[in-house]
Structure formats: structure tokens, C-alpha cells
Steps between C-alpha positions, in 0.01 A plus 500: 500500500516160335400379154513188294654562159414251225776489240517362149840431346644408164514126439787343692586813702319425828811390691702802391221740595449344846875511566519867408191584705651346814752783514234774499396676821145433614470154344368277778484193278471400135357164397471340158149385411316347206217660306472838329770648726846357563592662833305620802697742716411650835627856536507724805557876500398778743246660261292409197697755296834341589356157428394615152841653442664169597289316242568750219865581572607170655305211349373619162850600389643150555594348166251221427199651682216550253204594722409562864176524694514657846248393765530723811405348835309718742517807278138585562311514830246228569136612538 
């Protein structure tokens, strides 16, 4: 299961957050972007439940993270 996670950070904290995220399991990549979100991360976990746990217990607890939006890929069957 993969998902893009859009992450907002406190002003000036993007670099710190990306550095800390790189040490987390399941982070395929994390890129800084411009716009309403500061970081777009690609996560990979065996199940949707584990992916959600990674976001809540791994990313949202990083000091400087203010908001996340998780966008699962392939979570629902195509018609």
C-alpha cells in the first residue's frame, strides 16, 4: 500500500522535518514543495492500517509538523 502524504510545517522548519522523516521506516521519498503544503512524502506499508499508523505515530509527532493530508494510492478497486 502506498500513499502520498501532504505535510504542512511551522515556518522555517521544513528542513528539520524532512531530515527527521528520512529516518522513519516506510518513507520512500520526501520532497519539499511550494504552495499550501511544504512537503510531499511517498509512504509504503503493507496495509492501509499500518500506513495510517505511520502517519499518526511517525509523521504527525515530529516537532514542527502542523497538518497532514494522506492520499492513498490504489486503496479502492477500479470499476
